[in-house]
Backbone as numpy.savetxt, mean C-alpha at the origin, in Angstrom:
# Nx Ny Nz CAx CAy CAz Cx Cy Cz
6.86 19.18 13.54 6.63 18.01 14.29 6.83 16.89 14.41
7.56 16.12 15.36 7.01 15.63 16.05 6.53 13.21 15.87
7.84 12.59 16.05 7.67 11.30 14.94 6.45 11.15 15.58
5.80 11.40 17.54 4.68 10.89 17.73 4.01 11.91 17.39
3.63 13.27 16.50 2.99 13.25 16.26 2.79 12.61 13.96
3.48 12.67 14.08 3.53 12.01 12.76 2.18 10.66 12.67
3.32 9.72 13.81 2.41 8.18 13.97 0.53 8.50 14.08
0.91 9.54 14.81 -0.02 9.60 15.52 -1.08 9.88 14.14
-1.07 11.16 13.34 -1.86 11.96 12.46 -2.32 10.34 11.52
-0.77 9.32 10.61 -1.01 8.67 9.97 -1.62 7.85 10.35
-1.58 6.94 11.71 -2.94 5.71 11.99 -4.27 6.86 11.49
-4.59 7.71 12.85 -5.92 7.97 11.78 -6.69 8.28 10.30
-5.29 8.60 9.59 -5.68 8.81 8.32 -5.51 6.77 7.53
-4.48 6.16 8.07 -4.76 4.90 7.69 -6.35 4.42 7.96
-6.62 4.28 9.93 -7.91 3.10 9.89 -9.22 4.17 9.43
-9.09 5.36 8.90 -10.13 6.31 8.76 -10.01 5.60 7.27
-8.87 5.23 6.20 -8.71 4.56 5.14 -9.51 2.30 5.36
-9.18 2.16 6.40 -9.63 0.72 6.40 -11.09 0.87 6.85
-11.73 2.32 6.95 -12.96 2.24 6.84 -14.37 1.21 5.48
-13.51 1.92 4.20 -13.80 1.24 3.29 -13.48 -0.23 2.99
-11.95 -0.62 2.54 -12.29 -1.47 2.79 -13.51 -3.49 3.50
-12.68 -2.85 4.52 -13.54 -3.69 5.54 -15.38 -3.41 5.18
-16.12 -2.73 5.01 -17.28 -2.18 4.77 -17.99 -2.97 3.31
-16.65 -2.89 2.18 -16.95 -3.32 0.93 -16.85 -5.31 1.38
-15.92 -5.40 2.39 -15.58 -7.27 2.78 -16.88 -7.67 3.05
-17.76 -6.41 4.25 -18.96 -6.91 4.00 -19.87 -7.62 3.44
-20.18 -6.81 3.17 -21.12 -6.28 0.76 -20.66 -7.78 0.47
-19.30 -7.86 -0.06 -18.98 -8.74 -1.49 -18.42 -9.98 -0.83
-18.48 -10.67 -2.15 -18.73 -12.40 -2.13 -17.34 -12.76 -2.83
-16.67 -14.04 -2.77 -15.68 -14.92 -3.80 -14.48 -13.84 -3.88
-14.10 -13.51 -4.51 -12.34 -13.33 -5.49 -12.34 -11.83 -4.62
-13.82 -11.26 -5.17 -13.49 -9.61 -4.07 -13.66 -9.29 -3.14
-14.35 -10.41 -2.38 -14.44 -10.11 -0.49 -12.53 -10.77 -0.63
-11.43 -11.70 -1.61 -10.43 -11.96 -0.91 -9.61 -10.72 -1.13
-10.66 -10.24 -2.85 -9.17 -8.96 -2.68 -9.31 -7.01 -1.63
-10.81 -7.61 -1.65 -10.67 -6.21 -0.60 -10.95 -6.76 1.14
-10.66 -8.05 1.66 -9.69 -8.67 3.02 -8.26 -8.83 2.86
-7.56 -8.28 1.37 -5.90 -8.81 1.32 -5.77 -7.23 1.62
-6.85 -5.93 0.77 -6.22 -4.30 1.30 -6.07 -3.94 2.97
-7.49 -4.90 3.61 -7.47 -4.41 4.78 -6.39 -4.97 5.37
-6.39 -5.84 5.11 -4.45 -6.93 6.07 -3.89 -6.03 5.40
-3.52 -5.05 4.59 -2.64 -4.26 4.63 -2.87 -2.84 5.03
-3.69 -2.35 4.58 -3.98 -1.95 5.45 -3.65 -1.29 7.00
-4.11 -1.99 7.83 -4.50 -2.21 9.74 -2.90 -3.10 9.69
-2.61 -3.40 9.51 -0.84 -3.93 9.73 0.18 -2.28 9.76
-0.41 -1.83 8.04 0.42 -0.77 8.41 -0.20 0.40 9.78
-1.13 0.07 9.62 -1.54 0.97 11.11 -1.00 0.80 12.54
-0.74 -0.59 12.27 0.14 -1.48 13.09 1.45 -0.19 13.56
2.22 -0.94 12.72 3.21 -0.14 12.29 3.27 1.80 12.66
2.34 2.51 13.03 2.55 3.26 13.16 2.16 3.91 14.82
1.14 2.58 14.80 0.63 2.50 16.64 2.11 2.71 17.45
2.93 1.06 16.64 4.34 0.82 18.12 5.21 1.88 17.79
5.55 2.44 16.36 6.34 4.04 16.03 5.53 5.07 16.86
4.96 5.42 17.37 3.22 5.85 18.24 4.48 6.04 19.80
4.11 4.85 20.06 4.86 4.73 21.33 6.36 4.17 22.11
7.08 4.30 20.60 8.35 4.54 20.64 9.16 3.28 20.74
8.52 2.07 19.85 9.18 0.62 19.37 9.35 0.48 18.25
10.42 1.26 18.17 10.87 1.93 16.34 11.13 0.61 16.06
12.11 -0.18 16.16 13.10 -1.35 15.49 11.25 -2.90 15.51
11.08 -2.65 15.91 9.16 -3.29 15.63 8.51 -2.94 14.61
8.79 -1.43 14.96 7.51 -1.44 13.76 8.55 -0.49 12.66
9.59 -0.25 12.87 10.42 0.10 11.47 11.11 -1.54 10.44
11.82 -2.50 11.31 11.98 -3.84 10.77 10.71 -4.56 10.63
9.79 -4.23 11.25 8.88 -5.63 11.44 7.81 -5.75 10.87
7.24 -4.42 11.14 5.35 -3.90 11.03 5.52 -3.02 9.46
6.55 -2.34 9.31 6.27 -1.13 8.15 6.36 -2.44 7.07
8.00 -3.13 6.92 7.77 -4.36 6.01 7.13 -5.16 5.54
6.85 -5.70 6.52 5.39 -6.64 6.56 4.09 -6.23 5.82
3.41 -5.06 6.36 2.29 -4.11 5.30 2.93 -4.08 4.19
3.95 -3.70 4.13 4.46 -3.76 2.54 4.06 -5.16 1.15
4.54 -6.17 1.88 4.52 -7.31 1.67 2.99 -8.12 1.41
1.81 -7.54 2.09 0.46 -7.71 1.82 0.81 -7.14 1.13
1.16 -5.26 0.56 0.63 -4.61 -0.32 1.41 -5.33 -1.72
2.24 -5.98 -1.79 2.69 -5.98 -2.94 1.82 -7.73 -3.01
1.66 -8.32 -2.10 0.35 -9.79 -2.63 -0.14 -9.81 -3.03
-1.24 -8.61 -2.78 -2.59 -7.17 -2.75 -2.70 -6.99 -4.40
-1.52 -6.16 -4.82 -1.11 -6.11 -6.49 -0.81 -7.34 -7.16
-0.29 -8.65 -6.84 -0.44 -9.75 -7.39 -1.78 -10.36 -7.29
-2.56 -10.44 -6.93 -4.02 -10.42 -6.84 -4.91 -9.78 -8.07
-4.79 -8.83 -7.58 -5.41 -8.27 -8.95 -4.94 -7.49 -9.61
-3.85 -7.56 -10.34 -3.23 -8.87 -11.89 -3.56 -9.77 -11.83
-3.90 -10.57 -10.95 -4.29 -11.82 -11.90 -5.74 -11.64 -11.69
-6.44 -10.87 -10.79 -8.37 -10.95 -11.34 -8.82 -9.69 -12.14
-7.20 -9.43 -12.77 -7.24 -8.70 -14.17 -7.76 -8.80 -15.36
-7.60 -9.97 -15.20 -7.32 -10.81 -16.56 -8.52 -11.94 -16.24
-8.46 -12.51 -17.90 -9.32 -12.88 -17.89 -9.61 -15.08 -16.88
-10.66 -15.80 -16.02 -10.32 -16.67 -14.87 -10.45 -17.49 -15.88
-8.71 -18.27 -16.18 -8.39 -19.78 -16.86 -7.90 -20.44 -16.08
-7.62 -21.81 -16.62 -6.43 -21.86 -16.13 -4.97 -21.84 -16.23
-4.47 -21.01 -17.04 -4.11 -20.65 -17.35 -3.75 -19.33 -16.36
-3.95 -18.57 -16.10 -4.11 -17.42 -14.95 -4.21 -17.85 -13.64
-4.86 -19.25 -13.68 -5.20 -19.54 -11.95 -3.93 -20.03 -12.52
-2.89 -21.09 -12.75 -1.82 -20.84 -12.27 -1.11 -19.65 -12.40
-0.48 -19.06 -13.80 0.40 -17.30 -13.24 -0.07 -16.99 -11.73
-1.30 -17.32 -11.14 -1.37 -16.94 -9.54 -0.68 -17.66 -9.07
-0.80 -18.80 -9.08 -0.22 -20.08 -7.91 1.30 -19.91 -8.17
1.80 -19.63 -9.55 3.45 -18.79 -9.14 3.78 -18.03 -8.96
2.59 -16.89 -9.63 3.40 -15.48 -8.92 3.26 -15.79 -7.31
2.67 -16.12 -6.66 2.12 -16.57 -5.27 3.40 -16.56 -4.73
3.59 -17.76 -5.39 5.05 -18.54 -4.77 6.72 -17.93 -4.44
6.29 -16.88 -6.06 7.15 -16.54 -6.36 7.76 -15.59 -5.52
6.54 -14.31 -4.80 6.19 -13.41 -4.07 7.17 -14.22 -2.48
6.29 -14.71 -2.29 6.93 -15.67 -0.99 8.45 -15.82 -1.12
8.47 -16.32 -2.25 10.50 -16.94 -2.20 11.08 -15.18 -1.68
10.77 -14.62 -2.62 11.44 -13.09 -2.43 10.77 -12.35 -1.56
10.19 -12.31 0.23 10.00 -11.85 0.96 10.60 -12.65 1.81
10.96 -14.21 2.24 11.70 -14.08 2.79 13.40 -14.20 2.64
13.95 -13.67 1.44 14.71 -13.63 1.07 15.17 -11.97 0.99
13.88 -10.94 0.58 14.01 -9.81 1.14 14.58 -9.56 2.38
13.71 -10.65 3.52 13.46 -9.90 5.14 15.10 -9.49 5.96
15.84 -10.73 4.93 17.50 -10.70 5.77 18.07 -9.02 4.54
17.49 -8.29 4.20 18.71 -7.68 3.14 18.59 -6.40 3.55
19.16 -5.27 3.51 19.11 -3.91 4.87 17.73 -3.61 3.88
17.84 -1.97 3.96 16.00 -1.40 3.60 15.79 -1.81 2.90
14.75 -2.81 3.76 13.37 -4.21 3.31 13.29 -3.52 2.50
12.31 -2.06 3.78 11.72 -1.66 2.91 10.87 -0.50 2.10
12.08 -0.72 1.24 12.44 0.52 0.38 12.34 -0.03 -0.93
12.72 -1.83 -0.73 12.86 -2.75 -2.07 11.80 -3.02 -2.31
11.21 -3.94 -1.10 9.52 -3.83 -1.28 8.64 -2.93 -1.16
8.42 -1.21 -1.38 7.86 -0.46 -2.34 8.86 -0.32 -3.72
9.54 -0.35 -4.03 9.90 -1.19 -5.59 9.04 -2.30 -5.93
9.11 -2.87 -5.44 8.74 -4.19 -6.04 6.88 -3.77 -6.35
6.31 -3.41 -5.35 4.93 -2.81 -5.38 4.81 -2.02 -6.31
5.79 -1.05 -6.88 5.75 -0.07 -7.80 5.42 -0.41 -8.87
6.63 -1.53 -8.96 6.62 -2.44 -10.28 5.49 -3.07 -10.89
4.89 -3.31 -10.42 3.71 -4.49 -10.30 2.36 -3.41 -10.58
2.43 -2.14 -10.59 0.76 -0.64 -10.61 1.52 -0.75 -11.18
2.38 -0.77 -11.48 3.45 0.82 -12.67 2.41 -0.01 -13.88
3.28 -2.01 -13.27 2.70 -2.59 -15.02 1.67 -2.73 -15.26
-0.06 -2.91 -14.19 -0.96 -2.41 -14.29 -1.65 -1.39 -15.14
-1.10 -0.03 -14.99 -0.81 0.64 -15.19 -0.66 0.69 -17.50
0.10 0.41 -17.26 0.57 0.73 -19.03 -0.18 -0.78 -19.47
-0.89 -1.97 -18.97 -2.08 -2.56 -19.31 -3.79 -1.56 -19.39
-4.05 -0.89 -18.75 -4.77 -0.74 -18.42 -4.96 0.84 -19.62
-3.55 1.66 -19.78 -3.27 2.84 -19.97 -4.44 3.92 -19.38
-4.90 4.38 -18.47 -5.50 5.09 -17.94 -5.29 5.18 -16.40
-4.80 7.07 -17.20 -4.44 7.38 -16.02 -5.39 7.51 -14.42
-7.12 7.32 -14.97 -7.50 8.01 -13.24 -8.04 7.18 -12.72
-7.23 5.59 -12.97 -7.53 4.17 -12.70 -7.22 3.95 -11.16
-7.53 3.71 -10.40 -7.20 2.81 -9.19 -5.61 2.66 -9.06
-5.41 2.00 -10.29 -3.92 1.51 -10.34 -2.96 2.86 -10.53
-3.19 3.78 -11.42 -2.51 5.14 -11.40 -2.36 5.38 -9.92
-3.62 5.91 -9.90 -3.72 6.22 -8.29 -2.90 5.80 -7.46
-3.04 4.37 -7.32 -1.91 3.89 -6.15 -0.61 3.99 -6.65
-0.16 4.54 -7.42 1.12 4.04 -7.91 1.42 5.00 -7.09
0.64 6.77 -7.45 1.33 7.75 -7.33 1.40 7.56 -5.95
0.39 7.10 -4.39 0.55 6.72 -3.35 2.36 6.04 -3.00
2.63 4.91 -4.01 3.59 4.41 -3.41 4.38 5.32 -3.94
4.29 6.32 -4.29 5.64 7.34 -5.09 6.20 8.09 -3.69
5.06 8.43 -3.16 5.13 9.97 -1.91 5.17 8.51 -0.72
5.36 7.13 -1.14 5.90 6.45 -0.23 7.10 6.39 0.30
7.83 5.46 -1.13 9.75 5.69 -1.48 9.96 6.76 -1.23
9.68 8.46 -1.80 10.14 9.28 -1.81 10.67 10.12 -0.34
9.93 9.61 0.28 9.78 9.95 2.19 10.90 8.64 2.99
10.99 7.37 2.22 11.44 6.80 2.54 13.33 6.61 2.12
13.15 7.00 1.14 14.77 8.05 0.72 15.09 9.45 1.76
14.39 9.89 1.71 14.39 11.07 2.40 14.80 10.55 3.79
14.46 10.34 4.27 14.42 9.12 5.67 15.73 8.92 5.50
16.02 8.06 4.86 16.93 7.41 4.97 18.57 8.52 4.62
17.92 9.74 3.40 19.22 10.59 2.90 19.18 11.29 4.74
18.26 12.07 4.85 18.86 12.48 6.30 19.52 11.21 7.56
18.67 10.37 7.56 19.61 9.84 8.55 20.95 9.53 8.51
22.13 9.00 7.68 22.88 8.84 6.97 23.97 10.18 7.11
23.59 11.21 6.98 23.62 12.51 6.77 23.98 13.29 5.83
23.40 12.32 4.51 23.62 12.75 2.84 23.59 13.52 2.45
21.80 13.93 3.15 21.48 15.32 3.08 20.86 15.80 4.45
20.91 17.10 4.68 20.94 17.82 6.03 20.37 18.80 5.59
18.66 19.27 5.98 18.16 20.29 5.86 17.97 20.94 7.68
19.25 21.88 7.91 18.90 23.45 9.08 17.43 23.23 9.44
17.20 24.33 7.94 16.04 25.08 7.73 14.59 24.50 8.13
14.74 22.78 8.65 13.35 21.93 9.13 13.80 21.33 9.65
13.23 20.92 11.06 13.58 19.76 12.16 11.99 18.59 11.75
12.71 17.76 12.72 12.16 16.75 12.46 11.91 16.03 11.68
11.86 14.84 11.45 12.22 13.48 10.59 10.85 14.11 8.95
11.83 14.25 7.98 11.18 15.08 6.88 10.66 14.18 6.51
11.00 12.44 6.54 10.96 11.20 5.47 9.66 11.55 6.32
9.29 10.42 7.72 8.00 10.69 7.99 6.83 11.60 7.86
7.36 12.75 7.49 6.54 14.04 7.60 5.75 13.31 6.36
6.43 13.05 5.13 6.48 12.30 3.48 5.33 11.84 3.49
6.11 10.79 4.35 5.31 9.64 4.89 3.43 9.83 5.38
3.23 10.78 5.99 2.47 11.18 7.05 1.51 11.73 5.38
1.97 12.42 4.84 1.59 12.69 3.70 0.31 11.83 2.48
1.20 10.83 2.30 1.49 9.71 1.70 -0.24 8.88 1.70
-0.43 8.88 3.51 -1.41 8.15 4.35 -2.51 9.21 4.06
-1.92 10.27 4.43 -3.38 10.86 4.16 -3.99 10.85 2.33
-3.19 10.62 1.63 -4.11 10.70 0.71 -3.93 9.94 0.05
-3.71 9.24 0.23 -3.99 7.25 0.15 -5.52 7.39 0.62
-6.39 7.63 2.00 -7.31 7.89 2.60 -8.25 8.57 2.14
-8.05 9.58 1.39 -8.71 10.64 1.09 -9.18 9.87 -0.67
-8.06 8.75 -1.15 -8.19 8.15 -2.54 -9.70 7.60 -2.28
-9.61 6.23 -0.91 -9.63 5.97 -1.41 -11.88 6.38 -1.22
-11.45 6.70 0.07 -12.64 7.24 0.23 -13.39 8.05 -0.85
-12.80 9.11 -1.97 -13.49 9.40 -3.30 -13.74 8.15 -4.14
-12.72 7.33 -3.82 -13.04 6.27 -4.73 -15.00 5.48 -4.78
-14.50 5.69 -2.84 -15.69 4.81 -2.78 -16.79 5.56 -3.12
-16.95 7.02 -3.15 -18.20 8.06 -2.63 -18.14 8.14 -4.33
-17.45 8.07 -4.62 -17.68 8.43 -6.09 -18.66 6.59 -7.20
-17.93 6.04 -6.29 -18.60 4.46 -7.45 -20.15 3.91 -6.88
-20.57 4.59 -4.82 -21.25 4.41 -4.68 -22.81 5.10 -5.57
-22.37 6.49 -5.56 -23.24 7.47 -6.17 -23.35 6.92 -8.32
-22.65 6.90 -8.87 -22.39 6.26 -10.13 -22.83 5.22 -10.42
-22.27 3.84 -9.60 -22.78 2.75 -9.86 -21.55 2.12 -10.46
-20.39 2.75 -10.92 -19.03 2.13 -11.23 -18.35 1.85 -10.69
-17.42 0.96 -11.67 -16.38 0.22 -10.57 -15.65 1.11 -9.92
-15.38 0.46 -8.39 -14.27 1.34 -7.97 -12.96 1.40 -8.44
-12.12 -0.60 -8.66 -11.14 -0.70 -9.15 -11.73 -1.04 -10.60
-11.03 -0.54 -11.56 -10.77 -0.83 -13.23 -10.20 -2.24 -13.46
-10.74 -3.12 -14.38 -10.25 -3.77 -15.00 -10.86 -5.29 -13.93
-11.98 -5.23 -13.28 -12.73 -6.25 -12.48 -13.66 -7.09 -13.00
-14.25 -7.84 -13.51 -14.50 -8.48 -14.27 -16.59 -8.23 -13.09
-16.29 -8.52 -11.80 -17.47 -7.22 -11.37 -17.05 -6.06 -10.78
-18.21 -5.08 -10.27 -17.98 -4.01 -9.82 -17.19 -4.59 -7.45
-17.15 -3.29 -7.52 -16.18 -2.96 -6.30 -18.50 -2.94 -4.67
-19.18 -3.67 -5.26 -20.39 -2.38 -4.61 -20.79 -4.16 -4.19
């Protein structure tokens, strides 16, 4: 498929995914509302990446909006990590220090090459840590890790293809972007399935939080 078609499909998938956190943000209050707003910001920022890519603004898409969206995802992971623990003075201080560290790391990473892949690995590390804490392969954190792994595979494949390290003559188009599109479709389906299940069963949409995402 052409890059424009892949960006278009990814944009549709990511906008569909945005409906869930936007809806929840209108229903929730307090910390959970801030959490869903962060997820919404990540999704919409990534949607801008696909829109600018669709219209051919590749530098703006790949060097600005894609890494920026992953940076927001990292902040979402850090916030989720803080919310999954008991709210104490110590945990609040830890969240503050992690946020400062996130800001400093983002500034440093922006000047480095392959910023998106590095940021994705940082985000994956956060969610893997959350998995190790919950020890639940059916959790939101585990499914987010699968989403990130697919995304990372797309980034690695795209980089190898661009540099000529891996040549796939039998396939046409940007294979990395095709894998990326599949990760966006997976992410959208994941959010909607978890949302529908939580609405029907009355359970938490994200495990490990003190309140339900309802």
